[in-house]
VOKEZA-44222 format. One record per residue (C-alpha): residue number from 1; residue in one letter; x, y, z. Coordinates in Angstrom, 2 decimals. Layout:
BEGIN
(rec NUM 'A' (X Y Z))
...
REM end
This chain:
BEGIN
(rec 1 'X' (18.30 -43.45 -63.67))
(rec 2 'X' (15.36 -41.70 -62.05))
(rec 3 'X' (14.76 -38.26 -63.47))
(rec 4 'X' (11.90 -37.43 -61.07))
(rec 5 'X' (14.15 -37.23 -58.00))
(rec 6 'X' (14.70 -33.75 -56.66))
(rec 7 'X' (17.90 -32.71 -55.04))
(rec 8 'X' (17.75 -31.81 -51.32))
(rec 9 'X' (20.11 -28.83 -51.35))
(rec 10 'X' (19.09 -25.76 -49.31))
(rec 11 'X' (18.27 -22.64 -51.19))
(rec 12 'X' (20.69 -19.81 -50.73))
(rec 13 'X' (19.35 -17.37 -48.09))
(rec 14 'X' (17.00 -19.95 -46.53))
(rec 15 'X' (17.27 -20.30 -42.72))
(rec 16 'X' (18.62 -23.46 -41.35))
(rec 17 'X' (17.34 -24.79 -38.01))
(rec 18 'X' (19.41 -23.75 -34.97))
(rec 19 'X' (20.95 -20.71 -36.64))
(rec 20 'X' (18.54 -17.97 -35.31))
(rec 21 'X' (20.58 -17.21 -32.18))
(rec 22 'X' (20.46 -13.47 -32.99))
(rec 23 'X' (16.69 -13.46 -32.59))
(rec 24 'X' (16.95 -15.27 -29.26))
(rec 25 'X' (19.61 -12.82 -28.05))
(rec 26 'X' (17.35 -9.91 -28.97))
(rec 27 'X' (14.34 -11.42 -27.17))
(rec 28 'X' (16.46 -12.28 -24.12))
(rec 29 'X' (17.94 -8.77 -23.97))
(rec 30 'X' (14.49 -7.17 -24.18))
(rec 31 'X' (13.19 -9.45 -21.42))
(rec 32 'X' (16.17 -8.56 -19.23))
(rec 33 'X' (15.55 -4.82 -19.73))
(rec 34 'X' (11.88 -5.23 -18.80))
(rec 35 'X' (12.78 -7.13 -15.62))
(rec 36 'X' (15.33 -4.47 -14.62))
(rec 37 'X' (12.77 -1.70 -15.22))
(rec 38 'X' (10.12 -3.51 -13.16))
(rec 39 'X' (12.56 -3.90 -10.26))
(rec 40 'X' (13.87 -0.34 -10.47))
(rec 41 'X' (10.51 1.47 -10.37))
(rec 42 'X' (9.42 0.29 -6.89))
(rec 43 'X' (12.91 0.73 -5.46))
(rec 44 'X' (13.25 4.28 -6.73))
(rec 45 'X' (9.77 5.18 -5.46))
(rec 46 'X' (10.82 4.29 -1.90))
(rec 47 'X' (13.83 6.57 -1.81))
(rec 48 'X' (13.82 9.23 0.86))
(rec 49 'X' (13.65 12.73 -0.59))
(rec 50 'X' (16.76 14.85 -0.31))
(rec 51 'X' (16.32 17.46 2.42))
(rec 52 'X' (18.27 20.60 3.10))
(rec 53 'X' (20.41 20.36 6.26))
(rec 54 'X' (18.46 20.39 9.52))
(rec 55 'X' (20.50 23.40 10.60))
(rec 56 'X' (18.73 25.52 7.93))
(rec 57 'X' (15.20 26.96 8.04))
(rec 58 'X' (14.20 25.13 4.84))
(rec 59 'X' (15.50 21.83 6.26))
(rec 60 'X' (13.28 22.27 9.34))
(rec 61 'X' (10.25 23.10 7.18))
(rec 62 'X' (10.86 20.14 4.87))
(rec 63 'X' (11.09 17.76 7.82))
(rec 64 'X' (7.99 19.31 9.40))
(rec 65 'X' (5.94 18.61 6.24))
(rec 66 'X' (7.47 15.16 5.88))
(rec 67 'X' (6.43 14.26 9.44))
(rec 68 'X' (2.89 15.52 8.83))
(rec 69 'X' (2.73 13.59 5.54))
(rec 70 'X' (3.79 10.38 7.30))
(rec 71 'X' (1.25 10.96 10.08))
(rec 72 'X' (3.99 11.55 12.67))
(rec 73 'X' (2.21 14.46 14.36))
(rec 74 'X' (4.40 14.33 17.46))
(rec 75 'X' (7.46 14.59 15.23))
(rec 76 'X' (5.99 17.56 13.36))
(rec 77 'X' (4.92 19.19 16.64))
(rec 78 'X' (8.53 19.02 17.85))
(rec 79 'X' (9.50 21.50 15.10))
(rec 80 'X' (7.22 24.16 16.61))
(rec 81 'X' (8.67 26.76 18.98))
(rec 82 'X' (8.15 26.38 22.73))
(rec 83 'X' (5.81 29.40 22.71))
(rec 84 'X' (3.68 27.88 19.94))
(rec 85 'X' (3.55 24.57 21.80))
(rec 86 'X' (2.31 26.40 24.92))
(rec 87 'X' (-0.46 28.01 22.85))
(rec 88 'X' (-1.68 24.70 21.38))
(rec 89 'X' (-1.37 21.20 22.74))
(rec 90 'X' (-0.29 18.21 20.68))
(rec 91 'X' (-3.91 16.99 20.73))
(rec 92 'X' (-5.14 20.31 19.30))
(rec 93 'X' (-2.37 20.19 16.71))
(rec 94 'X' (-3.41 16.68 15.65))
(rec 95 'X' (-7.08 17.65 15.39))
(rec 96 'X' (-6.42 20.75 13.32))
(rec 97 'X' (-3.69 19.69 10.94))
(rec 98 'X' (-4.36 17.42 8.02))
(rec 99 'X' (-2.19 16.79 5.04))
(rec 100 'X' (-3.53 15.06 2.00))
(rec 101 'X' (-1.37 12.16 0.92))
(rec 102 'X' (-2.09 13.02 -2.68))
(rec 103 'X' (-0.08 16.20 -2.63))
(rec 104 'X' (3.40 17.61 -2.74))
(rec 105 'X' (5.29 20.47 -1.16))
(rec 106 'X' (8.12 22.66 -2.39))
(rec 107 'X' (10.15 25.44 -0.82))
(rec 108 'X' (9.92 28.55 -2.98))
(rec 109 'X' (11.88 31.16 -1.00))
(rec 110 'X' (13.93 31.51 2.15))
(rec 111 'X' (14.65 34.89 3.71))
(rec 112 'X' (16.88 34.99 6.79))
(rec 113 'X' (17.02 38.13 8.96))
(rec 114 'X' (19.22 37.95 12.04))
(rec 115 'X' (17.48 35.44 14.35))
(rec 116 'X' (14.34 34.90 12.24))
(rec 117 'X' (13.56 33.42 8.86))
(rec 118 'X' (10.58 33.26 6.54))
(rec 119 'X' (10.19 30.16 4.41))
(rec 120 'X' (7.63 30.36 1.61))
(rec 121 'X' (6.26 26.98 0.56))
(rec 122 'X' (3.71 25.91 -1.99))
(rec 123 'X' (1.57 22.89 -1.20))
(rec 124 'X' (-0.10 21.38 -4.26))
(rec 125 'X' (-2.91 18.87 -3.83))
(rec 126 'X' (-4.20 16.48 -6.46))
(rec 127 'X' (-7.69 15.04 -6.55))
(rec 128 'X' (-8.36 12.18 -8.94))
(rec 129 'X' (-11.35 12.77 -11.15))
(rec 130 'X' (-13.68 11.02 -13.47))
(rec 131 'X' (-13.46 10.86 -17.19))
(rec 132 'X' (-12.56 14.53 -17.50))
(rec 133 'X' (-9.54 14.33 -15.23))
(rec 134 'X' (-8.93 15.44 -11.71))
(rec 135 'X' (-8.46 18.69 -9.92))
(rec 136 'X' (-5.26 20.31 -8.75))
(rec 137 'X' (-4.89 23.32 -6.51))
(rec 138 'X' (-2.00 25.02 -4.77))
(rec 139 'X' (-1.79 27.04 -1.58))
(rec 140 'X' (1.17 29.16 -0.61))
(rec 141 'X' (2.24 29.55 3.02))
(rec 142 'X' (4.79 31.84 4.65))
(rec 143 'X' (6.19 30.10 7.71))
(rec 144 'X' (8.01 32.20 10.28))
(rec 145 'X' (10.91 30.55 12.08))
(rec 146 'X' (13.16 31.71 14.85))
(rec 147 'X' (16.64 30.58 15.75))
(rec 148 'X' (16.74 28.34 18.80))
(rec 149 'X' (20.41 27.78 19.61))
(rec 150 'X' (21.87 25.92 16.64))
(rec 151 'X' (18.49 24.99 15.16))
(rec 152 'X' (15.31 26.67 13.95))
(rec 153 'X' (11.73 26.35 15.20))
(rec 154 'X' (8.45 27.25 13.50))
(rec 155 'X' (6.70 30.18 15.25))
(rec 156 'X' (2.95 30.46 15.28))
(rec 157 'X' (0.45 28.31 13.53))
(rec 158 'X' (1.86 27.20 10.18))
(rec 159 'X' (-1.48 27.16 8.34))
(rec 160 'X' (-3.22 30.23 9.76))
REM end
């Protein structure tokens, strides 16, 4: 009888190979969440903003700024009244209007009086900076609109 032989029984609480499926499930679940997040971020960034109806003054102003932001100057120009278009050509409009892509716009107030409306907007621009951060500044505009049939048109120069 050999008294030096040790028994090969596992200790209680020791892990046995192939029994750590819980750890693998946790790692797999975390990886799945990361993949979903990485796919969701670009898709949500491409969503079109929600605009007010085009039949409202704020809807016209939102679409005007959206067209300028996208560089669609002819589309933005179409939201100007016929009188304003006679005062400035599309070429003049393109040369004078610039919208920084690193900015945002919000409608603050809408006041409708019979056949006219005033839409107050705030345009905030962001400028990236160095180690101390960037700059941010806001400008408020009051845009006058007039009813043109069932729609609204911007009267005068929006950024005067």
